[in-house]
N, C-alpha and C positions, 0 to 999 in steps of 0.2 A: 504494500500500500504506500502510495506517495504521502508525503507530509507537507503541510504548510507550516513552516516554523516561524512563529512570531519572534521578532527581534527584540529581546529584552536587553536593553542597553544599560540599565541601571541608572543610578542618580546622576552619573557624569556623562551619559549619552555616548559612550564608547564601548567597543568590544574588540578584542584581539585574540587570535590563537596562532601559534607558530608551529608548523610541522605537525599538525593534528593528523593522527594515523588511524586508518581502518584496515584491519587484517582479516583475511579469510572470510569476508562476507560482502555481499553486494551493497553498494551505496546508492540509494535511490531516494532523492528528496525533492520536494516541490516547495519553493520558498516564496514568501511575499512579506516585506517588512518596510518600515518607514525610513530606514537609513540608506546611505550609499554603501555598497559592498564592493570590496576588492578581493578577488579570489586568485591566488597564485598556486599553480600545481607543481609540486616537486617530483611526484611519481604517481603513476597510474594512468589508465586510458579509458575513455568513455565519451560521453556527449553531453553538452549543455544545450538546452532549448529555451528560447524566450518566445514571446507571442508571435514574433515574425522572423526568427532566424534560428539556425542550428550551428553550433561551434564544436570542434573537436576538443576533448579534454585529453591533454598529454603533457609530458614534462616540459616545463618552460612556458606554459600557457598562462596568460594573465587575462582575466575577465573583469569588466566593470559593470555593475548593475545600479541604475539610478533608483531612487525611492519608488516603492510600490510596483516595481516590475516583477511580474511572475517569472520565475526561471526554474527549470527542472535540471537537476544534476544526476546523471545516470552513469555510474562507474561499476561495471561487472567485476566480480571477484576473479582474480587470477592467482593461482597458487604461487607463493614466493614473491609476489609483486603487490605490496600494500598500496593503498591510496593515501598519499601524503600531500597535504595542502596547508597553506597559510591564509588566514582571513583577517581583514580589517573592516569593521563596520562602524559607522558613526552618523550622528545626526548632523546634517549639513548646517543647521542653524548655529551650532556650536562653533564652527570654524569660520563662518562668514565674517565676523567682526575683525578677525586677525588678517584677513585678506585686503582690508581697506587700503593699506599703503601700496598695494601691488595691483593696479587697475587691470593690467593685461591678464594676470593670473586670475583675478576675480571674475572677469568676463568669461574666461575659459571654464572656471568652476561652475558658473551659472549654466553653461551648456552641458556640463557633466551632470549637474543636478536635475536638469530638465530633460535629459535623454536626447540631447541634440548633437552630440559629438559624432563625427564622421565614422568613427569605429568604436567598438567596445570589446574587441578581442585582439590580442597580440601574442606573438611568439617571441620570447626574449632569448637572446643568445647567452652563452656561458659567461660573457664579460659583464652582464647587466648588474647594476648596482642595487636594483630594487629588492631582490630577496634579502640582502644584508640589511637594508633599511627596514624591511618588515620585521626582521629579527630584533633590530634595535628598538622599534616601536613597541613590540611585544614586551621587551624587558622593561621599558618605561611604563607600559600599561600595568604590568604586574607588580612594580615596585611600590611600597607604601610611602606615605609622606604627604605633606600639604601642597597646595597649588598644582595638583595633578591635571586639572582641566586645562589650565593655561599651558602647561608644559606639553601635554598631548596635542593641544590645538596648534601650538607653534611647530611641533614636530610634523604634524600633518601638513602644514604649509610647505615645509621642505619636501615632503613626500609628493605633494601635488605638483610642486615645481619640477621634481624629477620626472614625473609622468608627462607633464606638458612639453618639456624641452628635450627629453632623451628617449621617450617611448613613442609619443605621437609623432606622425610625420610633420616636418616643418611646413609652415604656411608661407609661401613666397610673398604674400601681401603684408605680413607682419613687419612692422617697423617702417614701412613706407608711408608718406603723408596721405596717399590715397587710401591705403589699408586702414590707417588710424581713423580717417574720416568715416569710412564704411563701418568700422567697429562702433564708433560713437552713434551713428544712425541706428545700428542694430540695438545698442543699449537703449536708445530712446523708444524704439518700437517695442522692445520687450517690456520696458517700464509701463508704456501705454496699455499694452495687452494685459499685463499683470493686474493693473488697476480696474480693467473693464471686461475680463474674460467671461464673467458670469452674465454679461448683458448681451443682447443681440449685436452681432458684429456689423460695423458699418465702415467699409474701406474708405469712403469719402470723408467720414469724420476723422479717421486716422490721418489721411492725407492732409486735410485742412489743419489739424492740430500740429502736425510736424512740418508743414510747409514743404512737402515732397510729393511728387506726382504719384498717383496710384500705381502706374506701371513700374516706376522706379522702386517703390516700396516693395511690391510683390516680387520683382526680379531680385532685388538685393537680399530679401529675406530668404528666398529659395536658395540662392547661391551660397549664403553663409550657414544655413541650418540644414539644408537638404529637405526641407518641409515647406509646404505652402502655409500661408498665414492661417487659413481656415483649418487645415489639418492640425496645426500647432494648437489652436484654440481648443479643438476637440480633445486633443491629448491632455491639455492643461485642465480641462473640465473633468476628464476621467481621473486624473491624478488627484484632484481635490475630492472627487467622489470617493476614491479609495481611502483617503484620509478620514473622511466623515464616516464611512462604513466601518473603519477600523476603530475609531476613537469615540463614536457616539452611538446612541440607540435611536437616532432620528429615523422616522419611517422613510421608505424608499421614495415616496411621493414628495416628501419634504426635501430630501437630498436632490432629487431631480430638479426641483424648483430653485434650490440654492445655487446649483452649479451652472445653470443656463436657462432657467425658466422653462424647462421641458415638462411635458406630460410624462407620467410614470412609464407608460408603454414605450414611447419613443426613446426615453432614457435607457430603459432596460435593453432595447435593441442595440443602441450605441455601445453600451457597456459590454454586452456579450460579444459584439464584433471586435472590440478592442482587447478584452481580457480572456475571451474563450469560456467564460462562465457568467452566470447571472449575478447581479449585485447581491442577492440573498446568499448565493453560494460563496461568493467572495467574503462576505461578512462572516458567515458561519465558519469557513475554513480558517480565517485569520483569528477569530475570537476563540474558537474551540481547539485550534492547533492541529487539525488533521483534515484530510480530504481523500475521497476516492480517486483512483487513477483517472486522468482526463481521457 
């Protein structure tokens, strides 16, 4: 049976495990949680599945999962070959204040948090620094003492910097005046959408408020995020619905209204298309901690 594993981050909103090992048994888990997850595979082979993609699990693989993304990890047992992985999970709200001095990294982190990065799967070479950094983070996570939230957050800033500059492909536009201008426009679009995603979308209103043409807005957003504005708004509404389903007992009809003024039936269709299960099933699996195989 697959499992939806609620992410219990504790009072400081962090979780870390280093070289967690499963011996002589299949590993089959179906996760959904409110934090960002980094999974690094030291040993073992299998498959990871999200709502819209499949990725191989094998040594050197790094997978990044944004909040509330359902993902199945399936690693069959192989005699003599344990499944060994390291995990870092954290509430993005804890780290965001520490990114304020680094606007470029902060913009990249927003894309990670919103599931808008161009890639979420990587195969790291033997020279990669990331596994050692995960070990260092776990040592910090496990050590007792005061001010741990600040120390962990600052360490995560360095970990995110490593991901952005050494793991992700370089963006040729970064650093150019044109690229910086485009990034600022994207920031303004994102801020506008964040404030209004639950309302009916009006491209003309966005165009007028930002003093940019509708065509330019749509083209720029698609180029930088890989998503249309309307698809992004739908994904943002679904993400908020996941939060409400996980954290509240609000009825489905109320959540449908809160995230976009939907009727319950239309909302349920959108949610199931996105998540592969009904809102009721998502709430049940997250809150009860298990689900039947999809």
